[in-house]
C-alpha positions as CSV (number, residue, x, y, z in Angstrom):
1,X,111.7,140.7,80.9
2,X,115.1,141.0,80.9
3,X,117.3,138.4,78.7
4,X,116.7,134.9,79.8
5,X,113.4,135.6,80.5
6,X,112.9,136.5,76.9
7,X,114.7,133.5,75.2
8,X,112.7,131.1,77.6
9,X,109.7,132.7,76.5
10,X,110.3,132.9,73.0
11,X,111.5,129.1,73.0
12,X,108.5,128.3,74.1
13,X,106.8,129.8,71.6
14,X,108.7,128.0,68.9
15,X,108.3,124.7,70.4
16,X,104.4,125.6,69.9
17,X,105.2,126.8,66.6
18,X,107.4,124.6,65.0
19,X,108.4,121.8,67.5
20,X,111.2,120.9,68.5
21,X,113.7,119.3,65.8
22,X,112.4,122.4,63.7
23,X,113.4,125.0,66.1
24,X,116.4,127.0,65.3
25,X,118.8,129.2,67.4
26,X,117.9,131.4,64.9
27,X,114.0,131.5,65.5
28,X,114.2,131.9,68.8
29,X,116.7,134.8,69.3
30,X,114.1,136.4,66.5
31,X,111.3,135.3,68.8
32,X,112.9,136.5,71.9
33,X,114.6,139.9,70.2
34,X,117.7,139.2,71.6
35,X,120.8,138.5,70.3
36,X,121.9,134.9,68.6
37,X,124.5,135.4,71.2
38,X,122.7,135.8,73.9
39,X,121.4,132.3,73.8
40,X,125.0,130.7,74.9
41,X,125.2,133.4,77.0
42,X,122.4,133.0,78.8
43,X,121.5,129.4,79.0
44,X,124.7,127.6,77.0
45,X,123.3,126.2,74.0
46,X,120.2,126.0,72.1
47,X,119.7,122.6,73.6
48,X,119.7,123.2,77.3
49,X,117.1,126.3,76.3
50,X,114.8,124.0,74.5
51,X,115.0,121.4,77.7
52,X,114.6,124.2,79.8
53,X,111.4,125.6,77.6
54,X,110.3,122.3,77.5
55,X,110.1,121.5,81.1
56,X,108.4,124.8,81.7
57,X,105.7,124.4,79.2
58,X,105.0,120.6,80.2
59,X,104.6,122.1,83.4
60,X,102.1,124.9,82.8
61,X,100.1,122.4,80.1
62,X,99.7,119.9,83.6
63,X,98.4,123.1,85.9
64,X,96.1,123.8,83.6
65,X,95.2,120.4,82.7
66,X,94.3,119.8,86.4
67,X,91.6,123.2,86.6
68,X,89.9,121.4,84.3
69,X,89.7,117.9,86.3
70,X,86.2,117.7,88.3
71,X,87.1,118.9,92.2
72,X,86.3,115.1,92.9
73,X,88.9,113.8,90.9
74,X,91.5,115.8,92.3
75,X,90.5,115.5,95.7
76,X,92.8,112.5,97.5
77,X,90.9,109.2,98.1
78,X,91.3,106.8,101.4
79,X,93.7,104.3,100.8
80,X,91.4,100.9,100.8
81,X,92.5,97.6,103.6
82,X,93.6,95.8,100.5
83,X,95.6,98.6,99.3
84,X,97.5,99.2,103.1
85,X,97.6,95.4,103.1
86,X,99.5,95.0,100.1
87,X,101.7,98.0,100.9
88,X,103.0,96.2,103.8
89,X,102.8,92.7,102.0
90,X,105.4,94.7,100.0
91,X,107.5,96.1,102.7
92,X,108.2,92.9,104.4
93,X,111.3,91.2,104.2
94,X,111.9,90.0,100.5
95,X,111.9,86.4,101.7
96,X,108.6,86.6,102.5
97,X,107.4,87.5,98.6
98,X,109.3,84.3,97.1
99,X,112.1,86.2,95.8
100,X,114.9,86.2,98.8
101,X,118.0,84.2,98.6
102,X,115.5,81.6,101.0
103,X,113.3,81.4,98.6
104,X,113.1,78.1,96.7
105,X,112.5,78.6,92.7
């Protein structure tokens, strides 16, 4: 991996171990095995790096979580007639919902 990828991996590791508020730039650089200046060079700031690491970690967590669900929970279900009717109702003009300019409130 390059420095950029090492920094991201190190930042995720620090997030897991210390949390966002207690992670320092030095912690990340040490975990990644790179210089402190590499954070600014590749990400601009510690906050930008931690934001990217958080987004990636949440995406990975979501992917792992979905794999744990039973197959029936992952399968899309057909929409019911009442659901289709409700969608049609809300797509109608605002005045038919009682919230448009012609409604009497």
